C-alpha positions in Angstrom: 0.0 0.0 0.0 1.2 3.5 -0.8 0.5 4.7 2.8 1.8 1.5 4.5 -0.2 0.3 7.5 -3.3 2.4 8.1 -6.0 2.8 10.7 -9.2 2.0 8.9 -12.7 2.8 10.2 -15.2 0.3 8.6 -18.9 0.9 8.9 -21.1 -2.2 8.4 -18.0 -4.3 9.0 -20.0 -7.0 10.7 -22.2 -7.6 7.6 -21.6 -9.7 4.6 -19.3 -7.7 2.3 -17.9 -5.6 5.1 -16.7 -8.5 7.2 -14.9 -10.0 4.2 -13.3 -6.6 3.5 -12.1 -6.5 7.2 -10.6 -10.0 6.7 -8.6 -8.8 3.8 -7.6 -5.6 5.5 -6.2 -7.6 8.4 -4.1 -9.6 5.9 -2.4 -6.4 4.8 -1.7 -5.6 8.5 -4.1 -2.7 8.8 -5.6 -1.7 12.2 -9.4 -1.9 11.8 -12.3 -0.6 13.9 -15.7 -1.9 12.9 -18.7 0.4 13.5 -22.0 -1.5 13.1 -25.5 -1.2 14.5 -25.8 -5.0 14.3 -29.2 -4.8 12.6 -27.8 -7.2 10.0 -24.4 -7.7 11.4 -22.9 -10.6 13.3 -20.2 -10.2 16.0 -18.8 -13.6 15.0 -18.0 -12.2 11.6 -15.6 -9.6 13.0 -12.3 -11.4 13.1 -9.5 -10.5 15.6 -7.6 -8.3 15.9 -10.2 -6.0 14.5 -12.4 -4.4 17.2 -16.2 -3.9 17.1 -18.0 -0.8 18.3 -21.8 -1.0 18.3 -23.4 2.3 17.2 -25.8 3.9 14.8 -24.8 6.3 12.0 -28.1 8.1 12.5 -26.8 9.2 16.0 -24.2 11.9 15.2 -22.9 12.0 18.7 -22.1 8.2 18.6 -20.4 8.2 15.3 -18.5 11.4 15.9 -17.2 10.1 19.2 -16.2 6.8 17.7 -14.4 8.4 14.7 -12.8 11.1 16.9 -11.4 8.6 19.4 -10.1 6.2 16.7 -8.6 8.9 14.5 -8.6 6.8 11.3 -6.4 7.4 8.2 -9.3 6.3 6.0 -13.0 5.3 6.2 -14.6 2.5 4.3 -18.4 2.9 4.3 -20.5 -0.2 3.8 -23.4 0.4 6.3 -26.8 1.2 4.9 -30.2 0.0 4.0 -30.3 -2.1 0.8 -33.7 -3.7 0.1 -35.2 -2.2 -3.1 -38.7 -3.4 -2.2 -38.6 -2.0 1.3 -37.4 1.3 -0.1 -40.6 1.5 -2.2 -42.8 1.1 0.9 -40.7 3.0 3.5 -38.5 5.5 1.7 -38.0 7.6 4.9 -35.5 5.1 6.4 -33.5 5.0 3.2 -33.0 8.7 3.0 -32.4 8.9 6.8 -29.8 6.1 6.9 -28.2 6.2 3.5 -28.1 10.0 3.1 -28.2 11.5 6.6 -26.4 8.7 8.3 -23.7 8.7 5.6 -23.4 12.5 5.9 -23.0 12.2 9.7 -20.1 9.8 9.1 -18.5 12.0 6.5 -18.7 15.1 8.8 -17.3 13.1 11.7 -14.4 12.0 9.5 -13.6 15.5 8.4 -13.7 16.8 12.0 -11.2 14.0 12.9 -8.9 15.1 10.1 -9.6 12.1 7.9 -9.9 13.0 4.2 -9.9 9.5 2.6 -13.3 7.9 2.1 -14.3 4.8 0.2 -18.0 4.4 -0.4 -19.9 1.2 -1.1 -22.3 2.5 -3.8 -24.5 0.5 -6.2 -25.4 -0.1 -9.8 -29.0 0.9 -8.6 -27.9 4.5 -9.1 -28.2 3.9 -12.9 -31.7 2.5 -13.2 -32.6 0.7 -16.4 -29.5 0.8 -18.6 -29.4 2.6 -21.9 -26.6 0.2 -23.1 -24.9 -3.1 -22.1 -22.3 -3.5 -20.7 -22.9 -0.6 -18.4 -20.0 1.8 -18.0 -19.7 4.9 -15.8 -20.7 7.2 -18.6 -24.4 6.1 -18.8 -26.9 8.4 -17.2 -27.8 7.8 -13.6 -31.6 7.6 -13.4 -32.5 5.5 -10.4 -36.1 4.1 -10.2 -36.4 3.4 -6.5 -35.5 5.3 -3.3 -32.7 2.9 -2.5 -30.8 3.7 -5.8 -31.7 7.4 -5.4 -30.4 7.5 -1.8 -27.1 6.1 -3.0 -26.9 8.7 -5.8 -27.6 11.5 -3.4 -24.8 10.5 -1.1 -22.4 10.3 -4.1 -23.3 13.9 -4.7 -22.7 14.8 -1.1 -19.3 13.3 -1.5 -18.5 15.6 -4.4 -19.4 18.6 -2.3 -17.3 17.4 0.6 -14.4 17.0 -1.9 -15.0 20.6 -3.1 -15.5 22.2 0.4 -13.2 20.0 2.6 -10.7 18.3 0.2 -12.0 14.8 0.8 -10.6 12.3 -1.6 -13.3 9.7 -2.2 -13.8 6.6 -4.2 -17.4 5.4 -4.9 -17.6 1.8 -6.0 -20.8 0.9 -7.8 -21.1 -2.8 -7.8 -23.5 -5.4 -9.1 -24.4 -8.7 -7.4 -22.0 -9.6 -4.6 -21.8 -13.4 -4.2 -19.6 -16.2 -2.9 -17.9 -16.4 0.5 -14.5 -16.6 2.2 -13.7 -19.5 4.4 -14.7 -17.5 7.5 -17.5 -15.3 6.3 -20.6 -15.6 4.1 -24.2 -14.4 3.6 -26.5 -14.6 6.6 -29.3 -12.1 6.4 -32.6 -11.8 8.2 -34.4 -11.2 4.9 -32.6 -12.9 2.0 -33.4 -11.6 -1.5 -30.3 -12.7 -3.4 -30.5 -15.5 -5.9 -27.5 -17.7 -5.0 -28.1 -18.0 -1.3 -31.8 -18.7 -1.9 -30.8 -21.4 -4.4 -28.5 -22.9 -1.8 -31.3 -22.8 0.7 -33.2 -25.2 -1.5 -30.2 -27.5 -1.7 -30.0 -27.4 2.1 -33.7 -28.3 2.4 -34.6 -24.9 3.9 -36.9 -24.0 1.0 -39.0 -26.3 -1.2 -38.1 -24.7 -4.6 -36.5 -21.7 -6.3 -38.9 -19.3 -8.0 -37.9 -18.1 -11.5 -39.6 -14.8 -12.0 -40.4 -14.8 -15.7 -39.1 -16.9 -18.6 -40.0 -14.8 -21.6 -37.3 -12.1 -21.5 -35.2 -11.3 -24.5 -32.3 -13.5 -23.4 -31.0 -16.8 -24.8 -33.0 -18.9 -22.2 -35.7 -16.4 -21.4 -34.6 -15.7 -17.9 -32.9 -12.5 -16.6 -29.2 -12.2 -16.8 -27.1 -10.6 -14.0 -23.4 -9.9 -13.3 -22.0 -11.7 -10.2 -18.8 -10.6 -8.4 -17.1 -12.6 -5.8 -17.1 -10.9 -2.4 -13.3 -11.3 -1.9 -12.8 -9.5 -5.3 -15.1 -6.7 -4.1 -13.1 -6.4 -0.9 -9.9 -6.1 -2.9 -11.3 -3.2 -4.9 -12.1 -1.3 -1.7 -8.5 -1.9 -0.4 -7.0 -0.8 -3.7 -9.1 2.4 -3.5 -7.1 3.3 -0.3 -4.1 4.1 -2.5 -6.0 6.7 -4.6 -5.0 10.3 -4.4 -7.8 11.6 -6.6 -11.6 11.0 -6.4 -13.4 8.7 -8.7 -16.4 6.5 -9.5 -16.0 2.9 -10.6 -18.3 0.1 -11.7 -17.3 -3.4 -10.3 -18.5 -6.4 -12.2 -17.2 -9.4 -14.0 -18.1 -8.3 -17.5 -20.0 -11.6 -17.9 -23.6 -12.2 -17.2 -25.3 -15.4 -16.1 -29.0 -16.1 -16.4 -31.2 -17.4 -13.6 -31.4 -20.8 -15.2 -27.6 -20.9 -15.6 -27.1 -20.1 -11.9 -29.5 -22.9 -10.9 -27.9 -25.4 -13.3 -24.4 -24.6 -11.9 -25.7 -24.8 -8.3 -27.2 -28.3 -9.1 -23.8 -29.5 -10.3 -21.9 -28.0 -7.3 -24.3 -29.2 -4.6 -25.4 -32.5 -6.2 -29.0 -31.6 -5.4 -31.9 -31.5 -7.8 -33.0 -27.9 -6.7 -36.6 -27.9 -7.9 -37.6 -24.7 -9.8 -41.0 -23.1 -10.4 -41.9 -20.5 -12.9 -43.4 -17.4 -11.3 -44.9 -14.2 -12.7 -42.3 -11.7 -13.8 -41.5 -8.9 -11.3 -42.4 -5.4 -12.5 -39.3 -3.4 -13.5 -36.9 -6.3 -13.8 -34.5 -5.4 -16.7 -33.7 -8.5 -18.9 -29.9 -8.0 -18.6 -27.6 -6.1 -16.3 -23.9 -6.5 -16.9 -21.1 -4.2 -15.9 -18.1 -2.9 -17.8 -15.3 -2.7 -15.2 -12.7 -1.5 -17.6 -12.1 1.8 -15.7 -11.6 -0.2 -12.4 -9.1 -2.5 -14.1 -7.2 0.4 -15.6 -7.3 3.1 -12.9 -7.6 0.9 -9.8 -5.5 -2.0 -11.1 -8.3 -4.3 -10.1 -8.1 -7.8 -11.4 -10.9 -10.2 -10.1 -9.5 -13.6 -9.2 -12.8 -15.5 -8.6 -14.8 -14.4 -11.6 -16.2 -17.7 -12.8 -19.7 -18.7 -11.6 -18.8 -22.3 -10.5 -16.0 -20.9 -8.3 -18.4 -18.3 -6.8 -21.1 -20.9 -6.0 -18.5 -23.4 -4.7 -17.2 -21.0 -2.1 -20.8 -20.0 -1.1 -21.8 -23.6 -0.8 -18.7 -24.5 1.3 -19.6 -21.8 3.7 -23.3 -22.7 3.9 -22.4 -26.4 4.6 -20.0 -25.3 7.4 -22.7 -22.9 8.7 -26.1 -24.5 8.0 -27.8 -22.1 10.4 -25.6 -19.1 9.5 -23.5 -17.6 12.3 -25.7 -19.3 14.8 -23.9 -22.5 13.8 -20.9 -21.2 15.7 
């Protein structure tokens, strides 16, 4: 790393992607403080010697005290609300947490003298794409409060760069998937395809629903871009070296259909994984695939686990070792 060993303040570091990023940060020798409200986090996911502080970004006094005491060299911000459907029924908590909570964190960082900020953004800031693969030049037209809240905070970051000299990196990624040996997906409400498919293989669900089979794709089902969680973590760590602000898409550049995911999961798990065709969901684009050329060139990001069988194999290994999630420990 350009700056050597750093003190890193990681919000949401007890959650899925954040905990894997903390794992990787520790491998580089960084000192890590995790700040998490534990709504979706797991204390068991925070590996030593990282430390965990329980707190809420919506409480400025709490986050300001935590950042001020730790005095980080950089902040990596994963924490936030991330359910599209929920954002359509309760937009208030998305603007409160993703915008105001994020701004509380950013202000606390500036007051503590920390000017390096890495933000876990989303491809949801784009909305339905005007072209595939999606690069950073396409217009950002989010179609739900979740995506809009992420976009607003990106704009807040630009103002903090202008006013306070914050150097930020916003990483817009697509579908995080897979697991490390220690950490994997364990959410209260699961909406992601791969863990739901593996739930069927584990006998926790009767079947996997396929929402529509008449899309303009080779097999009629939606195509999505899956990125291994360790590769996502590596991109956040590489962003710590940046001396100028920027926005980057993170994806594999390859898309896999719902049927392809299910077929690969059948081979990996050895289970039949029954599937049932369901009505299509309103607003589901047929194909979402990222162009990560800018991240490869400017960040030097090279995904190591970009093949679907590898992604599912790692997720399956973690689920078998933790059949009840972190409660298995």
